[in-house]
C-alpha positions in Angstrom: 83.9 105.0 71.8 87.6 104.1 72.0 89.7 106.1 74.3 93.3 107.0 73.2 95.9 108.0 75.7 99.5 109.1 75.5 101.5 109.2 78.8 104.9 110.8 78.8 107.6 109.9 81.3 111.1 111.3 81.9 113.7 109.4 83.9 117.3 110.2 84.9 119.7 108.3 82.6 121.2 106.5 85.6 117.9 104.8 86.2 117.0 103.6 82.7 117.4 99.9 83.4 115.2 100.1 86.5 112.6 102.2 84.5 112.5 99.6 81.7 112.0 96.8 84.2 109.1 98.7 85.8 107.5 99.3 82.4 107.9 95.7 81.3 105.8 94.5 84.3 103.2 97.2 83.8 102.9 96.6 80.0 102.7 92.8 80.4 100.0 92.9 83.0 98.0 95.7 81.4 97.8 93.9 78.1 95.9 91.1 79.9 93.2 93.5 81.0 89.7 93.4 79.5 89.2 96.4 77.3 92.9 97.0 76.6 93.3 97.2 72.8 96.8 98.6 72.7 99.5 99.3 75.3 102.9 100.0 73.9 106.0 101.4 75.4 108.1 103.7 73.2 111.5 105.3 73.9 112.2 108.6 72.4 115.1 108.2 70.0 116.5 111.7 70.6 115.9 112.3 74.3 117.5 109.6 76.4 115.3 108.7 79.4 112.1 109.8 77.8 109.4 107.2 77.3 105.8 107.3 76.3 103.0 104.8 76.5 100.6 104.6 73.6 97.3 103.3 75.0 94.0 102.4 73.3 91.1 101.3 75.4 87.7 100.0 74.3 86.1 102.8 76.3 86.7 105.1 79.3 85.2 102.7 81.7 87.8 100.1 81.0 90.5 102.7 81.5 88.9 103.7 84.8 89.2 100.1 86.0 92.8 100.1 84.9 93.6 103.0 87.2 92.8 100.9 90.3 94.8 97.8 89.4 97.7 96.7 91.6 100.2 96.7 88.7 99.5 100.3 87.9 99.5 101.4 91.5 102.8 99.6 92.1 104.3 101.1 89.0 103.3 104.6 90.1 104.7 104.1 93.5 108.1 102.7 92.3 108.5 105.0 89.3 107.8 108.1 91.4 111.1 107.5 93.1 113.1 107.7 89.9 111.2 110.2 87.7 112.8 113.5 86.9 109.5 115.3 86.6 105.7 114.9 86.5 104.0 112.4 84.2 102.1 114.1 81.4 98.9 112.4 80.3 96.8 113.2 77.2 93.5 111.6 76.7 91.1 111.9 73.8 88.7 110.4 71.3 89.5 110.0 67.6 88.2 112.9 65.6 88.9 111.7 62.1 
């Protein structure tokens, strides 16, 4: 069963370029992973510095593998220095 994920990030406006660079590397490398069906970065058009990742994985096992990849661990380490709050993550399976 496909796993859908939305991850929400908020960055201080003075770090937007750095945040986008971090995301570009993360998205590029994640899209290469087995089981990754969709991995898109979206910027909120009303709240500057707010981004979300729309993820679709073949199943939860592939996402679990993703959590241990170097590119995700590096992103988490580097992004934690410039985030304005906690990352919010929502996971689920399609209902209808």
